[in-house]
N, C-alpha and C positions, 0 to 999 in steps of 0.2 A: 730653642732647645733647653728644657730644664734638666738639670743634672739629676734631680730626683726621679725623673721619668725614665732614665737610662738603666735598665736592668740586665741587658744583654748586648755585648758589643763584638762585632766580627772584627778581628784584627789582621791587616796584611802583615805577615810574619815571615821574616827571613832568617831569624836567628842571629842576625848581626847586632851590632851595638845598639842602635836606635830601637829596634823592635824588642830586643831582650829587656830592656829596662821599661818599656811601655807597659807590659803585662802588670808589673806590680804597681806602677804609677796609676793606671786606670783603676785598680782595685782600691788604691788609697784615695783618689780624687772623684770616683764615680760610685760611691756608696757600695763598695765591695761588689761590684757588678760581676756577672759571669763574662769571662773572656774567652772567645773561641778563636783559636789561631788558624789562619788559612795561608798555606804557602803554595804559590803557584809554580810548579816546576816547569821552567822554560829552558832547562839544560844546564843549570848551575852545578849539577854532578855532586862532588863530594860536599858541597855546602849543606846538602840535605841530610848528611849522616848525623845521627844522635839528635835530630831535630825535635822529635816527638818527646823524647825524654826531657829535653831542656825546656820545652814550652810547659809541659805538665808540672815540672819542678819549680818553675818560676810563677805558677799560678793559673795557667790556662786550664779550662775544663776538658778541652780536646783539641786535637790538631788534624785539619785536613790537608793533605798533599794532593793537589790537583795536577794530574799529568797533562800539561797543555803543550807539550813539545811539538806535536804534529799540527796542532791548530795554530800555534805561534808561527811555524814555518810557513804553512800553505796559506794562511789567511792574512799574515801581516808581512813577514819578511819577503816572500816571492812577489806580491804586488808592489811592494817598495822597490825591490830589485828591478822589476820590469819597467817601472817608472825611471829608473836611473836617478833616484832621488838621493841627493847628498846635501848635508847641511854643513856648509863651511868646511868641507873636506870630511866630516864625520858622517859615518855610514849607519847612524840612527840605531845603534844596537839597544840602548836603554829605551829610546823613544818608542820604538815599535813593540816592546815587551809590556810597557805599562798598560795600554788599553786592553790587551789580552788578559792580563792578571785581574785588572779591575772588573772585567766582565765576570771572571770566576768568582771574585769576592761578591759581587752582587748576587749571584746565583745561590751561594751559601747563605748569604744574609736572608735572603727570602725564604729558603728552605728552613732556616733555623728560627725564623721569626725575630730577628735581631731588631734593636731599637735604634742601633747606630753602627756606622762602618767607621774604623779608625785606621790611619796610616802613619808612618813615621818619617814623612818627607818634611824637609825643613821649609821655613818660610822664605828662604833665599833662592831655592832651587826650582826647576823645571817640573819635577815629578809630581809636586803638589797639584799642579794644574792638570797634568795628564791623568793622575788618578781620579781626580774630582770631576773633571768633565766626563770622563767615561761612566762614573757613578751616576752623574745627573742624567746621562742619556738613558740608562736601563733602570734606575730607581730615582725619578727627579724629586721625590719628597723625602728621601733617606737622609737623616741627620749625619754629619761627617764630623769626626773629632780629629784634630790635628794638634798633638801635644806640643809640638815646637812652637805653635802660636800661642799656647797657654802656659806652659811651665816656666819656671825660673832659671832652668839650665841654660847655659850661654854658649857652651863650647863642648867639644867631644871629650876634653879632659874631665870636664865636670860630669859628663855621662859616666865615664870609668869610675870616677869618685862614687857616684850614685850606685853603680853596679857593685862595687866592692862593698859598700855599705849594707847592701841587700843581698850579699852572698851569691851574685850572679855570675856563673863562670863565662869567661870570655875566651875566644881564640886568638886575640890580638894583645898587644901591649902598647904602652904609649910611644914606643919608637917605631913600631911597624903599623901604626894607626892611620893608614891610608883609607879614604872612603872609597870603597869599590862596589862595582855592579858586575855581576857575571851571569852570562847566560850561554846558550850554544852558539851564538852569533859573535859575542865579543866579550871583552873585560875592560872595565874602565878604571883608571887610577886618579884620584884627587887628593889634595891636602899635603900637609907636612912640607917637605922641601920643594914639592911641585907648586906650591902656592907663589913661589918667586919665579917668574918667567925666565929669569937670568940663570937659573940652575939647570944643568944638563940632566935629563932622566938618568937613572942608575941601571941602564940596560944590562950592563955586564955583572952587575952585583947579584949573587946568588939569591934566588927567592923573590926578586922584583917581578920579573916577567913570569906568568904561568902558562899563557897558551903559546908563546913564542920564544925564540932566542934572538939575541942580538945578531944582526947581520955579520958582525965580526966573528961570531962563534958558529956561524952556518957553514955547511960542507963547502969544500973547494970544487966539487963537481955539481953541475946543474942537475935539476930534476924536470923532465918533461912530463906534461899531463895532456890529455885531451879531454874536452868537455862537449857533450852533445845537448842542444836545446831543442825544445819543440814549443813553438809559439811563445818564446821568450822565457820559459822555465827550464831549469836544467833536469835532465833525465837519465844522464849516463855519465860515468867517470871512467876514462881509459877503456872504454867499450863496454863496461859492465852497467847494466841497468839498475839504477838504484832510486830510492825515494829521495826528495829533494833534502829531507833532514839528514839522511845517511851520507849523501853527497857532502853537505856542509861539514859534518863531523869528520869525514875522511880528509876533506881540504883543509880543515884546522890542523890536522896532524901534518900533512904535507907542506903546507904553507908555514906552520909554526917552525918546522925544523929547518926552514930556508930563511927565516927572518922576515916573512912577508907580513904586511899589514899593520906596521907599527905607525901610530900618528901622535904627534905632539902638537896641540894647537891651544890658542887662546880664542875661545869662541864667545859669542854673544848670546847670553841667556835670555830667555823670554822675559824675566823680571827686570831686565835693563843693565845689569852689571856684566863685566867680562869675567870669564872663568877659564882656568888653565886646566887642561886635562890630557892624560896619555891614555891611548886606546890600543888594545890588541885586537885586530879583526882579520886573522889570517885567511880563513876560508871566505869570508865575505869580500875581502879586497880582491881574492882571485875570481870570484864570481861576477863581481862588477866588471873586472877588466874584460873578462872573456865575453860577457854580455855585450859590452860596448863595442869590442872588436867585431862581434857578429853582426850588429846593427849598422856598422859601416858599409857593409855590402847588401844589406837586405831593405834598408829604409831609403826612400827617396829623398832628395835634399830638402824639400819644403816640410815634409813630415818630420824628418830628423830635426831640423832647426826649431820647429814649433815645439816639438817634444822637449828639446833642451830648455826652453824657456819655461814650460809648464812644469818641468821636474823641479825647478826652484820653488815653485809655488807648492808642489806635493811635499817637498821636503820641509818647508816652513809649517804646512799643516800638521805633519807628524811630529815635528820637533815641538810645535806649540800645543800638543795634546788634542788636536782637532780631528782625530781619526773618524770618529763617528759623526760625520757632518755631510750634508748634501753635496758640497763642493769636492770633498776628497773621493766620495763615490762617483761623481761625475768625471773626475780627473782618472779615476781607475778605469771607467768605461772607455774614455778615450785611449788610454794606454793599452787596454786589451785589443782595441781595434788596431792599433799600431803594431801589435805583437803577432798578428795572424800569420805573417810569413818570416818571423824571425826564428827560423828553424835551421840547424846546421851543426857544424862541428868546428871547434876552435882548439888549436894546440898552443900552449904556453911553455916557455922555458923559465923556471924559477931558479933564480941565483942571487943569493946574499942580499935579500930584501927587494930584488928586481923581479918584475913580470915582464918577459920579453916576448913579443908576438912571433909565433913560429909557424903560423899558417892558419887559414880560414876557409871554410868551405860551405856552401849552401845550395839547395836546389832552387832557392828563389833568389839568388844572387843578381843584382843589378849591374854587377861589374862586367864590362865587356872588354876582354883582352884585345879583340880585333879593333875596337874603337879607340882604346887608350894607347895602343902600341905606338912606339916611335918608328916602327918599321912600316912597311906599306900595308894599307888598310883601305876599307871601303868609304872612310870618312872623307868627304869633299871639303878641303881646306879653304876653297874659295868661297864657300857658304858664309864664312865668318866675316867677310867684308861688308855685305849688306847688314848683317846684324849689328856690327859695331857702328855703322853709320846711324841706324835708327836708335840704338842704345845711347850713343853719344849725342844725339840731336839737342837735347836740352842744354848740355854743356856748350856746344857749338853756339847756339842761339844766344845764350847768356854772355859768351865772350864777345860776339858781335856787337851786341847792345852796349856792353861796357866800353867797347872801343869808340863806339859813337859818341858817347857821353863824356869822354875824356876832355 
C-alpha cells in the first residue's frame, strides 16, 4: 500500500481518545486524505451525543452513524448466548460487537469507494484482529491502516498531549483515563489503577460503575423476575412479550440496580499477554444464568455435556475474531439443533449481586418427579444391580489380574 495512493479513508470512529486524534493524524500523514468517520451504534447510548459535530470539527468530511443494535443482538449476541459461550468468565461483550461493526465499515467503504479502512486498535490488543479478520472476510483486498502500528505515540498520556496540541476536545482527563468499551450488552474498564491486579476495583467510588451499582449499595429487598425462552432465545420478561434487545435493556436496569454482573478478571489475550479488566454485564449475566437453568431440564445428558465442551471452542472463536469462519457457522448449526426444545420459563431472585434460582418450567422437561422422588415410585431399584455388575466389569477384571501378578 503506497501512501500516495490513499485519497479516501473510512475510519471506525467512536469519538474516544484514539479515534479523536486519528482524524488529524491521517490527514497529516496520508496526503491530506478525505476521512469519512463511521460509528456503529451497538447501544453505547450517550457516547453518540455530539459525535457528528466533533468528527467534522476535527477534520472528517462526514459521519455515518449506523444503527446496528437489532442486528447486533439478533445475529451476534443471541447465537453466542444460545451456545453458552463464555471466555474465561467473560461474556464476550466487545468480542461480539467488533465483527458487527466491521461489517458496517466495509459496507460504507464500498459505497464511498474508499481506498482504505482505518481503525484505532492498539497492537497489543484483541480488537485489531477482530476488526481486520472481519474486513478480510467482506473485502479481502481492502488496505487497512492501523495508526498504533505506525505512529510514534507510545501511551494514552501522549495521546492526550497530541489532542491538546491539536485543540481536540476530550471527555476524559488524565485521572479518569480508563480505556472503556460500551455497548448495550456490557461496559469494560481497563488501565490506570486496574493495571495492578493487587488493586481492588473502586466499585463504591461515584462514577466508576456506569451500568451497575456495587452489591453493597444494592437494595435490601430482592427483585424477582421471570424470563420466557423459545428455542433458546428470550421472548418475554415478567410475562410481557418483548424483542430480545428490549429484554436486554430492561434486564440491564433491573440487574444493574441489584449489583448483578460485575466481573474482575485477568484474562489471556489473543496476542499472548495477560490483561486485567473489570466488566459490567448486568442483563447478560441474568440471561446466561436463566438460559443455563432452563437447559438443565431440557437437554439430555450427552447433548448437554458435548455442548459444554464445544461452547469453549465457540467462545475462543468469538474472542479471537473468527466469527466469519466455517467452524463458527458449523457450531452455530449444532447449537440451533440443541435449542429446538429449550423452551420454557425461568424465575430468578436478584439480590445484592446474586442470581438465585427460584423455579423453572418447560413443556419439554426431561425431569421426572416420579422417577427422581425419594418416595414411592415406579422405578425398580433392583435393576441397578445388573447394571453395576456390567459397568464395573473392567475394574473387577483388572483387580483380579493385578492380584494374580503380585
